[in-house]
C-alpha positions, 0 to 999 in steps of 0.5 A, spaced: 500 500 500 505 504 501 509 503 495 502 505 491 502 511 494 509 513 493 508 511 486 502 516 485 506 521 489 512 520 484 507 520 478 503 527 480 510 530 482 513 528 475 506 531 471 507 537 475 514 538 473 513 537 466 507 541 466 511 547 469 516 546 464 512 546 458 508 553 461 515 556 462 518 554 455 512 557 452 512 563 456 520 564 454 518 562 447 513 568 447 518 573 450 524 571 446 520 572 439 517 579 441 524 582 443 528 585 437 534 581 435 540 583 437 544 582 431 539 586 427 542 593 425 538 599 426 536 602 419 541 607 416 538 614 417 544 618 414 541 623 409 547 626 407 549 622 401 545 624 395 542 618 391 538 617 385 533 613 389 526 616 390 524 617 398 518 613 399 513 616 404 509 611 408 503 612 411 501 610 418 497 604 418 489 606 419 486 604 426 482 598 425 475 598 427 474 594 434 472 587 432 465 586 433 463 581 438 458 576 436 453 574 441 451 567 441 444 565 440 440 561 445 441 554 441 449 555 441 449 556 448 444 550 449 449 546 445 455 548 449 453 548 456 448 542 456 452 537 452 458 538 457 455 533 462 449 529 458 446 528 451 443 534 448 435 533 448 430 536 443 426 542 445 420 539 443 421 533 449 419 538 454 413 543 455 415 551 456 414 550 464 418 544 464 424 547 461 423 553 466 424 549 472 430 545 468 433 551 467 433 554 474 436 548 476 441 547 471 443 554 471 445 553 479 448 546 478 452 548 471 454 555 473 451 558 467 451 566 467 444 569 468 444 572 461 446 566 458 441 562 462 435 567 459 437 566 452 437 558 453 431 558 456 428 563 451 430 558 445 427 552 449 421 555 450 420 558 443 421 551 440 418 547 445 412 545 441 407 544 447 
């Protein structure tokens, strides 16, 4: 029995160490790739010598419009949240009142935000068919 506990502890420790190394390696990789290269030389800005080339005028990039965040529909939220624990049910399997009771219970049990829960309930009730 003692050997199995030691083995479990060793496995947990090894897994935690590997996970930490992967995370640290990923962070280091991101940091390294974000820094400019030390070997890269700064651009030549000496304008004292005349050349036959034309000066290139560059414009600053225009500000991109903020990405519009699409709100998920009740059907999409229902599929996301409810499929986590059990097979998805058709909305027609229950009445609107039954769906309300189920959603009140599942909102708490599955920790579904209130706004999303309302959208899911509206979808279920609109398509309940009874």
